[in-house]
C-alpha positions as CSV (number, residue, x, y, z in Angstrom):
1,M,60.5,38.5,29.9
2,K,57.1,38.3,28.4
3,L,56.8,37.5,24.7
4,F,53.2,38.3,24.5
5,D,51.5,40.8,26.7
6,V,48.0,39.3,26.6
7,A,46.0,39.6,29.7
8,R,44.2,36.5,30.6
9,S,40.4,36.9,30.6
10,K,37.7,34.7,32.0
11,K,35.5,35.8,29.0
12,G,37.1,33.2,26.7
13,G,35.8,30.3,28.8
14,L,32.4,31.8,28.9
15,D,32.3,32.3,25.2
16,V,33.2,28.6,24.5
17,S,30.5,27.5,26.9
18,I,27.8,29.7,25.3
19,N,28.8,28.6,21.8
20,S,28.5,24.9,22.9
21,V,25.0,25.5,24.3
22,V,23.9,27.3,21.1
23,I,25.2,24.5,18.9
24,I,23.5,21.8,21.0
25,I,20.1,23.7,20.8
26,F,20.5,24.1,17.1
27,A,21.3,20.4,16.6
28,V,18.3,19.3,18.7
29,T,16.0,21.7,16.7
30,I,17.2,20.3,13.4
31,L,16.8,16.7,14.6
32,G,13.2,17.5,15.7
33,L,12.4,19.1,12.4
34,G,13.8,16.1,10.5
35,L,11.8,13.6,12.6
36,A,8.6,15.6,12.1
37,F,9.2,15.7,8.3
38,I,9.7,11.9,8.2
39,R,6.6,11.2,10.3
40,S,4.5,13.5,8.0
41,Q,5.7,11.7,4.9
42,F,4.8,8.2,6.3
43,S,1.4,9.4,7.5
44,K,0.6,10.3,3.8
45,I,0.6,6.7,2.8
46,D,-3.1,6.0,2.3
47,V,-3.0,2.9,0.1
48,I,-2.1,-0.6,1.0
49,T,-1.1,-2.8,-1.9
50,I,-1.3,-6.5,-1.7
51,P,1.5,-7.8,-3.9
52,V,1.1,-9.6,-7.2
53,P,0.8,-13.4,-6.6
54,D,4.0,-15.3,-7.2
55,T,2.2,-17.9,-9.3
56,P,1.0,-16.9,-12.7
57,A,-2.6,-17.7,-13.8
58,T,-2.7,-20.9,-15.9
59,R,-5.2,-23.2,-17.5
60,D,-5.3,-25.3,-14.4
61,N,-5.5,-22.3,-12.1
62,P,-7.3,-19.6,-14.1
63,V,-7.7,-17.1,-11.2
64,V,-4.8,-16.4,-8.9
65,V,-5.5,-14.5,-5.7
66,P,-4.9,-15.3,-2.0
67,N,-7.7,-17.4,-0.4
68,E,-7.9,-15.0,2.5
69,I,-7.6,-11.2,2.2
70,E,-7.2,-8.7,5.0
71,L,-8.4,-5.2,4.3
72,K,-7.4,-2.2,6.4
73,T,-10.5,0.0,7.0
74,D,-8.6,3.3,7.6
75,R,-7.1,3.4,4.1
76,D,-7.6,2.3,0.5
77,N,-6.4,-1.2,-0.4
78,V,-5.3,-2.5,-3.8
79,I,-5.4,-6.2,-4.7
80,T,-4.0,-7.7,-7.8
81,V,-5.7,-10.7,-9.3
82,G,-4.2,-12.8,-12.1
83,V,-6.6,-14.2,-14.7
84,Y,-6.0,-16.8,-17.5
85,N,-8.3,-17.0,-20.6
86,S,-8.4,-20.5,-22.0
87,G,-11.2,-19.6,-24.5
88,S,-11.3,-17.3,-27.4
89,K,-10.3,-13.6,-27.1
90,Q,-12.7,-11.8,-24.9
91,N,-13.2,-8.5,-23.1
92,F,-13.6,-9.5,-19.4
93,E,-15.5,-7.4,-16.9
94,P,-14.2,-7.9,-13.4
95,K,-16.7,-7.9,-10.5
96,L,-16.6,-8.6,-6.8
97,E,-19.7,-10.4,-5.4
98,C,-20.0,-10.7,-1.7
99,A,-22.8,-12.4,0.2
100,S,-24.3,-10.2,2.9
101,S,-21.6,-7.7,3.0
102,N,-21.0,-4.0,2.3
103,I,-17.5,-4.6,0.8
104,V,-17.2,-3.0,-2.6
105,A,-14.4,-2.9,-5.1
106,Q,-13.7,-1.2,-8.4
107,S,-11.8,-2.5,-11.4
108,A,-11.6,-2.0,-15.1
109,K,-12.4,-4.2,-18.2
110,Q,-9.6,-5.8,-20.1
111,D,-9.1,-7.8,-23.3
112,I,-7.5,-11.2,-22.8
113,G,-6.5,-13.2,-25.8
114,Q,-6.8,-17.0,-26.0
115,G,-4.1,-18.7,-23.8
116,E,-3.0,-15.3,-22.3
117,S,-3.1,-14.1,-18.7
118,R,-3.6,-10.6,-17.4
119,S,-3.5,-8.9,-14.0
120,F,-6.6,-7.0,-12.7
121,Q,-6.3,-4.3,-10.0
122,F,-9.2,-4.2,-7.6
123,I,-9.4,-1.0,-5.4
124,F,-11.2,-1.2,-2.1
125,K,-12.0,2.2,-0.8
126,K,-11.5,3.0,2.9
127,G,-14.4,3.2,5.2
128,N,-15.6,-0.4,5.5
129,A,-16.7,-1.6,8.9
130,A,-13.9,-3.2,10.9
131,G,-14.2,-6.8,12.1
132,E,-16.3,-8.0,9.2
133,Y,-15.8,-11.3,7.5
134,A,-17.3,-12.0,4.1
135,V,-17.2,-14.8,1.6
136,C,-16.8,-13.2,-1.8
137,N,-16.3,-14.2,-5.4
138,F,-14.0,-12.5,-7.9
139,V,-16.0,-12.9,-11.1
140,F,-14.7,-12.2,-14.6
141,D,-17.5,-12.1,-17.2
142,G,-16.4,-12.4,-20.8
143,N,-18.3,-10.7,-23.6
144,N,-18.4,-14.1,-25.5
145,G,-20.1,-15.9,-22.6
146,G,-16.9,-17.0,-20.8
147,K,-17.0,-16.7,-17.1
148,I,-14.2,-17.3,-14.6
149,S,-14.5,-17.0,-10.9
150,K,-12.8,-17.7,-7.5
151,Q,-14.1,-17.7,-4.0
152,V,-12.2,-16.0,-1.2
153,V,-12.7,-14.9,2.4
154,I,-12.3,-11.1,3.1
155,K,-11.7,-9.8,6.6
156,T,-11.8,-6.1,7.5
157,V,-9.6,-4.8,10.3
C-alpha cells in the first residue's frame, strides 16, 4: 500500500545542483565587489601624517620635531612641530628653510603666549623628487624679534 503516490523524478537532484551553482556564483560576485570597494577606499588616502611628538615643547627644548623626516613623494605629507615660547606673547610665522633643495612646506601663523606651547602643522605637497636628502631648518619668527629654530634632515622616498 502506498501512502503517497509521488513519482520519483530526477529533476529534483538537478534543481538542487543548479541552485548550488547559482548561490556560489552570487557569493563570489559579492565578495569581489566588496574587495574592489575596500581597495578603492584605501587608494583614496593621499595624505601621510607624521604623528605629534610624544614630548611637549619646553623651555629647554623649544622646538619638538623628529631629527630625521621621511617624506613620500607620491602623496601629501603633514608634519606636526611643537613650539614653546619663553619670551613675551608673539605672533610666530613658521618657515622651512632648506639648503640646496626643492622641498617646500606650507604652514600658518599662530599667537603663542609667554610660557605656552603650540603645535604647527606643516604640509608638504606631493611631487618632490624621490631620493633627495636635505638639511632643513624649521624657523619660527616672532613679530617681537624672537626667533626659534631647529635643524633636521629630510629624505624623500
